[in-house]
C-alpha positions in Angstrom: -71.4 -59.4 -184.2 -72.1 -61.1 -181.1 -73.4 -64.5 -181.1 -76.4 -65.4 -179.1 -75.7 -68.0 -176.5 -77.0 -71.4 -177.5 -79.6 -72.9 -175.6 -79.0 -76.6 -174.6 -81.4 -79.0 -175.9 -83.4 -80.5 -173.1 -81.8 -84.1 -172.1 -84.4 -86.7 -172.2 -85.1 -87.8 -168.6 -84.3 -91.4 -169.1 -80.9 -90.9 -170.0 -80.0 -89.2 -166.6 -81.8 -92.0 -164.5 -80.0 -94.5 -166.7 -76.5 -92.9 -166.2 -77.4 -92.7 -162.4 -78.4 -96.5 -162.1 -75.1 -97.3 -164.2 -73.1 -95.5 -161.9 -74.7 -97.0 -158.6 -74.2 -100.6 -160.3 -70.4 -99.9 -160.9 -70.0 -98.5 -157.4 -71.7 -101.8 -156.0 -69.5 -104.0 -158.3 -66.4 -102.2 -156.9 -67.6 -102.9 -153.5 -68.1 -106.4 -154.2 -64.6 -106.6 -155.9 -62.9 -105.1 -152.8 -64.6 -107.6 -150.6 -63.7 -110.5 -152.7 -60.0 -109.5 -152.8 -60.0 -109.2 -149.0 -61.5 -112.8 -148.5 -59.0 -114.2 -151.3 -56.1 -112.6 -149.0 -57.5 -114.2 -145.9 -58.0 -117.5 -147.5 -54.3 -117.3 -149.0 -53.2 -116.7 -145.5 -55.3 -119.6 -144.1 -53.8 -122.0 -146.7 -50.3 -121.1 -146.1 -50.5 -121.3 -142.6 -52.4 -124.6 -142.6 -49.7 -125.8 -145.0 -47.0 -124.8 -142.5 -48.4 -126.7 -139.7 -49.1 -129.7 -141.9 -45.5 -129.7 -142.8 -44.4 -129.3 -139.1 -46.8 -132.3 -138.2 -45.5 -134.3 -140.8 -41.9 -133.8 -139.9 -42.5 -134.3 -136.0 -44.5 -137.5 -136.9 -41.6 -138.9 -138.9 -39.1 -138.4 -136.0 -41.7 -139.8 -133.7 -41.6 -142.7 -136.0 -38.0 -143.1 -136.3 -37.7 -143.0 -132.3 -40.2 -145.6 -131.7 -38.7 -147.9 -134.5 -35.4 -147.5 -132.4 -37.1 -148.3 -129.2 -38.8 -151.3 -130.7 -35.3 -152.4 -132.3 -33.7 -151.9 -128.6 -36.7 -153.8 -127.0 -36.5 -156.9 -129.4 -32.7 -157.1 -128.9 -32.9 -157.1 -124.9 -36.5 -158.6 -124.3 -36.9 -161.0 -127.0 -33.2 -162.1 -127.3 -33.0 -161.6 -131.2 -29.9 -160.9 -133.1 -29.3 -157.4 -134.5 -29.9 -158.9 -138.0 -33.1 -160.6 -137.2 -34.5 -157.4 -135.5 -33.5 -155.1 -138.6 -35.2 -157.6 -141.1 -38.2 -157.8 -139.0 -38.5 -154.1 -138.7 -38.0 -153.9 -142.6 -40.8 -156.4 -143.5 -43.2 -154.5 -141.1 -42.2 -151.2 -143.0 -42.7 -152.7 -146.1 -46.1 -154.0 -145.1 -47.3 -150.7 -143.9 -45.9 -149.0 -147.1 -47.6 -151.4 -149.2 -51.1 -150.8 -147.5 -50.5 -147.1 -147.9 -49.6 -147.0 -151.2 -52.7 -149.1 -152.1 -55.1 -146.9 -150.3 -53.6 -143.9 -152.0 -53.9 -145.1 -155.3 -57.5 -146.0 -154.7 -58.1 -142.6 -153.5 -56.4 -141.0 -156.3 -58.2 -143.3 -158.9 -60.8 -141.6 -160.5 -62.1 -139.3 -163.1 -59.8 -136.1 -163.5 -60.4 -133.1 -165.5 -58.4 -132.9 -168.8 -56.7 -129.7 -167.5 -55.8 -131.7 -164.3 -54.2 -134.7 -166.2 -52.4 -132.2 -168.5 -50.9 -130.4 -165.9 -49.8 -133.5 -163.9 -48.4 -134.8 -167.2 -46.5 -131.6 -167.8 -45.2 -131.6 -164.3 -43.9 -135.3 -164.4 -42.1 -134.6 -167.9 -40.5 -131.8 -166.5 -39.2 -133.6 -163.4 -38.2 -136.6 -165.3 -37.0 -135.1 -168.5 -38.6 -135.6 -171.9 -40.0 -139.1 -172.2 
């Protein structure tokens, strides 16, 4: 006995339209995700290159500071007629004063409300560096 072909039941029109809208929305979301990943990649490269240039600038600034202090020391010895010990002590006091002001400003900048996750991360990092306290 041969079977008669079954007729498919007509599908409601709303489901086909909903499926197309869902597929379109998924396609748009995929596009947005791809664009976001490209932007993250560009930002990552920008941040890394910025960090490299900041490190180079900091290193060169440190070398310039050492050179300037050496030149100041020579000038104090020759032009001022100061002794080597007096010149070195004067430079040390000057460096400590500048360091104190810098630390005070840095402390004020870092003081303030922090998110609990930030404080927890900093605490864990300090414990890892210094050992369990």
